[in-house]
PLY file of the C-alpha trace (Angstrom):
ply
format ascii 1.0
element vertex 168
property float x
property float y
property float z
element edge 167
property int vertex1
property int vertex2
end_header
-151.96 140.00 -32.54
-151.44 143.11 -30.50
-148.15 143.97 -32.08
-149.58 143.52 -35.77
-152.23 146.33 -34.72
-149.73 148.54 -33.27
-147.28 148.26 -36.27
-150.14 148.84 -38.73
-151.26 151.96 -36.79
-147.68 153.29 -36.68
-147.13 152.74 -40.34
-150.52 154.55 -40.79
-149.58 157.38 -38.53
-146.26 157.81 -40.20
-147.97 158.11 -43.62
-150.61 160.55 -42.26
-147.80 162.86 -40.71
-145.81 162.78 -43.90
-148.93 163.68 -45.74
-149.66 166.45 -43.49
-146.01 167.69 -43.90
-146.12 167.46 -47.80
-149.48 169.55 -47.71
-148.31 172.16 -45.19
-144.93 172.58 -47.34
-147.01 173.09 -50.38
-148.83 175.94 -48.84
-145.49 177.40 -47.87
-144.35 177.39 -51.47
-147.61 178.80 -53.06
-148.81 181.41 -50.60
-147.51 185.07 -50.84
-148.18 185.76 -47.36
-145.23 185.60 -44.95
-147.58 185.13 -41.95
-149.24 182.19 -43.50
-145.97 180.79 -44.52
-144.73 180.95 -40.91
-147.90 179.13 -39.65
-147.50 176.31 -42.21
-143.83 176.00 -41.85
-144.17 175.42 -38.14
-147.04 172.85 -38.73
-144.80 171.08 -41.34
-141.85 170.98 -39.17
-143.93 169.40 -36.40
-145.50 166.86 -38.49
-141.82 166.04 -39.62
-140.91 165.76 -36.05
-143.93 163.48 -35.33
-143.03 161.07 -38.25
-139.52 160.78 -37.08
-140.71 160.01 -33.59
-143.04 157.46 -34.79
-140.60 155.86 -36.87
-138.36 155.31 -34.06
-141.22 153.62 -32.16
-141.77 151.49 -35.07
-138.27 150.29 -35.40
-138.40 149.54 -31.71
-141.50 147.73 -31.66
-140.25 145.49 -34.56
-136.67 144.93 -33.23
-137.52 144.72 -29.46
-141.31 143.95 -29.31
-141.95 146.97 -27.30
-142.74 150.71 -27.06
-140.07 153.00 -25.72
-141.18 154.89 -22.76
-140.74 158.46 -23.45
-140.61 161.92 -21.72
-143.33 163.49 -23.46
-143.63 167.11 -22.84
-147.13 168.99 -22.95
-148.46 169.05 -26.56
-149.79 172.58 -26.42
-148.92 175.43 -28.96
-147.43 178.36 -27.26
-149.79 181.33 -26.73
-147.53 183.75 -28.08
-147.41 181.74 -31.31
-151.23 181.74 -31.29
-151.60 185.29 -30.85
-149.05 186.04 -33.29
-150.85 183.73 -36.06
-154.36 184.99 -35.18
-154.13 188.83 -36.07
-156.21 190.93 -38.32
-153.29 191.34 -40.69
-153.30 187.57 -41.54
-157.12 187.38 -42.09
-157.01 190.27 -44.26
-154.16 188.69 -46.60
-156.31 185.37 -46.80
-159.07 185.37 -49.25
-162.04 183.39 -47.93
-162.44 181.47 -51.25
-158.71 181.49 -52.25
-156.04 178.68 -51.99
-155.05 179.54 -48.40
-158.46 179.26 -46.98
-158.85 175.90 -48.81
-155.73 174.68 -47.43
-156.86 175.70 -43.81
-160.06 173.70 -44.58
-158.20 170.58 -45.67
-155.60 170.64 -42.78
-158.72 170.90 -40.24
-160.01 167.70 -41.88
-156.57 166.17 -41.83
-155.99 167.02 -38.14
-159.45 165.76 -37.23
-158.77 162.52 -38.70
-155.37 162.36 -36.88
-156.92 163.03 -33.67
-159.52 160.23 -34.23
-156.96 157.54 -35.22
-154.57 158.50 -32.22
-157.35 158.50 -29.94
-158.87 155.07 -30.96
-155.57 153.25 -30.82
-154.94 154.57 -27.41
-158.33 153.29 -26.44
-157.52 149.91 -27.86
-153.79 149.42 -26.63
-153.08 147.40 -23.48
-149.54 148.94 -23.57
-149.17 151.97 -21.24
-146.46 153.44 -23.20
-148.28 152.99 -26.48
-151.47 154.53 -24.79
-149.33 157.60 -23.59
-147.86 157.84 -27.07
-150.94 158.21 -29.02
-152.71 160.33 -26.44
-149.91 162.66 -26.42
-150.03 162.57 -30.27
-153.98 163.25 -30.29
-153.38 166.17 -27.84
-150.73 167.86 -30.05
-152.79 167.42 -33.20
-155.70 168.70 -31.28
-153.63 172.00 -30.77
-153.14 172.13 -34.32
-156.78 171.63 -35.18
-157.87 174.39 -32.65
-155.29 177.12 -34.16
-156.55 176.33 -37.59
-160.20 176.24 -36.56
-159.97 179.67 -34.86
-158.14 181.02 -37.94
-160.90 179.60 -40.19
-163.65 181.15 -37.89
-161.96 184.48 -38.10
-161.78 184.15 -41.94
-165.49 183.40 -41.89
-166.32 186.39 -39.91
-164.30 188.66 -42.08
-166.05 187.28 -45.16
-169.41 187.75 -43.57
-168.70 191.21 -42.32
-167.07 192.19 -45.73
-170.01 191.00 -47.85
-172.73 192.11 -45.43
-174.20 188.58 -44.96
-175.61 189.86 -41.58
-179.26 190.37 -41.90
-179.30 193.25 -39.43
0 1
1 2
2 3
3 4
4 5
5 6
6 7
7 8
8 9
9 10
10 11
11 12
12 13
13 14
14 15
15 16
16 17
17 18
18 19
19 20
20 21
21 22
22 23
23 24
24 25
25 26
26 27
27 28
28 29
29 30
30 31
31 32
32 33
33 34
34 35
35 36
36 37
37 38
38 39
39 40
40 41
41 42
42 43
43 44
44 45
45 46
46 47
47 48
48 49
49 50
50 51
51 52
52 53
53 54
54 55
55 56
56 57
57 58
58 59
59 60
60 61
61 62
62 63
63 64
64 65
65 66
66 67
67 68
68 69
69 70
70 71
71 72
72 73
73 74
74 75
75 76
76 77
77 78
78 79
79 80
80 81
81 82
82 83
83 84
84 85
85 86
86 87
87 88
88 89
89 90
90 91
91 92
92 93
93 94
94 95
95 96
96 97
97 98
98 99
99 100
100 101
101 102
102 103
103 104
104 105
105 106
106 107
107 108
108 109
109 110
110 111
111 112
112 113
113 114
114 115
115 116
116 117
117 118
118 119
119 120
120 121
121 122
122 123
123 124
124 125
125 126
126 127
127 128
128 129
129 130
130 131
131 132
132 133
133 134
134 135
135 136
136 137
137 138
138 139
139 140
140 141
141 142
142 143
143 144
144 145
145 146
146 147
147 148
148 149
149 150
150 151
151 152
152 153
153 154
154 155
155 156
156 157
157 158
158 159
159 160
160 161
161 162
162 163
163 164
164 165
165 166
166 167
């Protein structure tokens, strides 16, 4: 049954978003870097927003047997936020083998999984509103992934340079 699959994926998606929020909030609590706190607070807030949005869709699907058409704004992180995040200062505050770097790696994995789950559901669905919803979520999570991945790459470069790992 189409709705059973949609209900199951919505429940899974809500859990994924709540787990992401919990992980990001844990980083906010444990890091000493105010810049890292800002990054992960923003991501936690967005994951919370996604979970609420998905919960509303789940409730509507269960009560009315349909997805609600939404006005889905572009799922892109503001360039000013990205340039604010990706600074030499922040990479210097994060140890390449420390808690924050490990959290970034875990977050990248989590965002990758979310993108895969959302894209797959969008492809499987016959409901255009559901397709739009899951494609929108996948795009939004891709934005998170790209920011985290770029930060991770900058950290790697910094570690390589600091430790003179380059053979030349």
